N, C-alpha and C positions, 0 to 999 in steps of 0.2 A: 504493500500500500504506500510505500515511500522508497526513494532511491537509496537512502542511507542503510536501511535494513537489507535491501536487496544486495548492495555491495558487500555488506558484512557477511551475509550468508554465502555469497559467491566465494568470498575469500576463505571461509571456513571449509568449503568443499565437502559438505556432508554426504554420506553414503545414501543412495536411493532418494535423493532430493532433486526434483526438477523445478527450478525457479522460474516464475513468470513475472516479468516486469509489468508494472501498471500500464504503461503505454501499449504493451502487446495485447492487453485484455480490455482496456477501456475504450469502448466504442462511442460513437457520436451521441447516442441516446443517453448513455451513462454520463457523459460530460455535460449534457444539457440539464439533467436532474441534479447533478452535483452542485450546481450554482444555488439551488434553493434548499439544500439539506445540510444538516450538521454532519460532523465527522462520524458520529455514531449512526445517524440515519443513513448516511451514504454507505457505511460498512454493511449495514443490514441489507441495503439494496444490492450490494455487490455479491452477497452470499448466493442468492438465487441465480444471478447472472453468471457467476463463476461456474456453477453446476452446468448450466447450459453451454458455456464456453468449453468446458472439459468434455462434455458428451460429444462435441464435434471433433475432439482430438483422439478419441479411442475407437476401438473396433466394435462391430455389432455384437450385442449380447454381453459386452463387458459392463462393469459396474463402476459408477462414480459415487464416492461417499464424501459428503461435506462434513467437516468436524469443526466445532468452535475451538478457538485457540486456548481457552482456559480449562482444558481437560487433561487428565493424565491417566494412562493405562497401567493397571496393576497386575493384570494377567492376560493370557492369550485371548485374542478377540475372535478366534475361530468359531466358538460356540454361537456368536451372534450371526456370523455369515451362514452357519448351518441352519439357523432359524430363518434367515432371509430366504435361503434356498434359491428357487428360480423366480422369486417375486420381482416385479418391475420397479417397485417403490418400497422404501422402508423408512419408518418414522418412529419416534419414541414419545410416550406420554410424559407429562410432568408428574403424574401420579400423586396429585394433591389429595390429602385426606383431612377429615375433621373440619375445623373452622377455616382451614386454608383453601378448601374446595371453592369457596366463594371467589377466590382470586382467579379462578379459571376463566371467568367471564372477561377479565381484563388482560390476562397474559396468554390466553389460548389453551386449548386442551393438550397440544403437543409442543415439544421443545425443539428448537432448531439446532440443538447441540449436535445431533446426528441426523442427517438426511441422505438417503441413498436413491440413486436413479440408475436403472439399467438402460442400455442403449437398445431398446426395443420400442414398439409402437406406443405402449402405455407410459413408459419411462420418459420418452421424448415429449409426449403430449403433456404430461404433468409438469415437467421441467420448464417447458416453454410457457405454459399457463402461469406458473409461479413467477417466472422472469417478467412477463408482461404486466402482471398485477403489481409487483413491487415498483416497477418503473412508473406505473400510474399513481400509486400511493404507498408511501412507507415513511411514517413519521413517528416521533417519540412522544406522542400524546394520544389519548383515547378519544376516538371520534367514530360515530356510527357503528359501534361495536367492534372497532378495530384499534390496534396499536402495533406499530412496527410490521414485521414480516410473518409473525407466527400464526395469527388468526387465519391466514390463508390455508393452513394445513387442516383446519378443523373438520372439514367434510370430505377429505380426500378418499376415505374408505368407501364413500358413496359416489363420489365424482369419477373415480378412476378404478380400473380393475387391477388385480394382482398387487394389492397393497399389504405389506407386512407391518403389523404393529408389534414392535420388538417387546417381548414379554420377559426376557431374561432379568432376573431380580438384581443382577450385578451390573446392569447397563444403565448409564446416566443417573447414578446415585448423585444427589446434589443437596445443597443446604435446604431447599424447599421440601425435600421428601425424606431426608436421612433420619429424622426423628421418628418416622414410622417404622424404622427398620432396626434389626438387632445386628450390631457390628461386633464381630469377634476376630481374634487373631489366633491361628493355629497352624502348625507345620510351616511357619514362616510365610503365611498367606493371610490376607484380609478376607473375611467372609461376610456376606450379607445374608442373614438367615442361614440357609444350607448351601447357598451358592457362592462361588468365589466372586469377589469384587472385580469386575472387568475394567470399568472406567468410572472415574468420579469427576463431576463438573465443579470446578473451583470458582464458581460465580461469587463475586463480592470479596475475593481474596485481595489483601493489600500488602504489598511488599514495600517496607519502609526503607530498609537498607540491606546490606549483605547478611546481617545477623538478626534483624528484627522484622517481624511480620505480624499482621493481624489476620487470623484465619478467615473470619467472616464478621461482618458488622450487623446487617439487618435481618439476622436469623438466629434462632436458638438451636444449637446443635449439641448432640450428646458428647460427653467427655470421651467416650470410646472412639468417636470419629476424630476428635482432636488428637488423641493419642496414637491411633493406628493409621489414620488416613493422612491427616495434615502434616504430622511429623515426618512421615516418609516422603511426602511431596516436597517439603522444604529442603530435605537432604538432596533431592534431585535438582531442585532449583539452584542450590548452592554449587552443585557440580556444573550446571549449565552456565552459571555466572563465570566460573573459572574458565570454562571452555571458550566463552565469548571473549574473556579478557586476554586469552592467548592470541586472538586475532586482532583485537582492538582494546587496548587498555583504557581508553577514554570513553568507551561506550557505557552510558549509565542510565539509559532510558528505562522507564517502568517503575522506578522508585517514586514513592509518594512522600514528599517532604512535609506536606500539611496533613497531619494524621490525627490531630487532637479530636476532631469531631468523630472520626472513625473509632478511635479508642473509647470515647465516651459511649458511642452507640453499642460497641461490643460489650461493654460493661452492663448496659441496660438490658441488652438482649440475652444475657445469661439467665434472665427470668422468663419462664414460659408465660407467666401472667402478662408481662409487658408485651411479649410478642403477640399474644392473643388480642389485646386491646389495640396494638399498633396495626394489626391486620384488619380489624374491623374499621379503624379510622381510615386506613388506606382505601378500602372499598368505598367508604362514604365519600372521601375526597375525590376519587376517580369518577364516581357517579355525579357529583356536584359540579365538577370542572371538566366535563366530558370533552369540551372543545378547546381547552386551554393547555398549552404545552406544559409538561410536567416540571420543567425547570423554571417556570415563571412563578 
């Protein structure tokens, strides 16, 4: 998404990485909507467009899988691909429960952390439809039952054929659903219930510096998740920082110097009661300010 990161990754020469420069991917329609969208909104817009771009680069029947950048894999992903099988499309639910289920109206039923398309008739049709829709509207405020790019996925299982809803318990575990799950550690592996944790979505993670981080601010998460999931993630983050430093000692993007608000929020959200009332307030606020940008 920027030349500095591109040049750094090119210099690192990582195995099995095919770098795509923004100018190679960014077509005229994207450039046009870029003028009216924030960096966040434009990134969301690019996700669907990148899937379409990649479908045109691969062979027939091959699969393109989009992944959010704030995720980490703890075990082999093969079980998910077995579940997908010969499906044309694969998506994963937020799996919100209890009082958090009310948030589904605002964030959508499915999470764009993992979206797969096969290069067949249904996969191409779904990818093109999503690409066209986000070019038309993709903003960071709630309007007409929509926000961002996720609501477009809500009716895919009815709109398209051969859609796989990924059910693996260890897929897309995240701050919004981890409290519903039992996290354990055995045989040097993290488990979610009886299934191995495959990947965790580190939404809301704040890296302050090389040695200090805030695992999550706006969610209450169990201590077992902090101990077995976040601790392991931070170890790998530190390894990555060292790896980046070998190529560019001055590269320091991603650190959040202003962290007092995040630290206070983290302290408050250690209380489940606070999270409950905050969730209810968020739903009320989104309903009341349906057409006003969330950052206003």
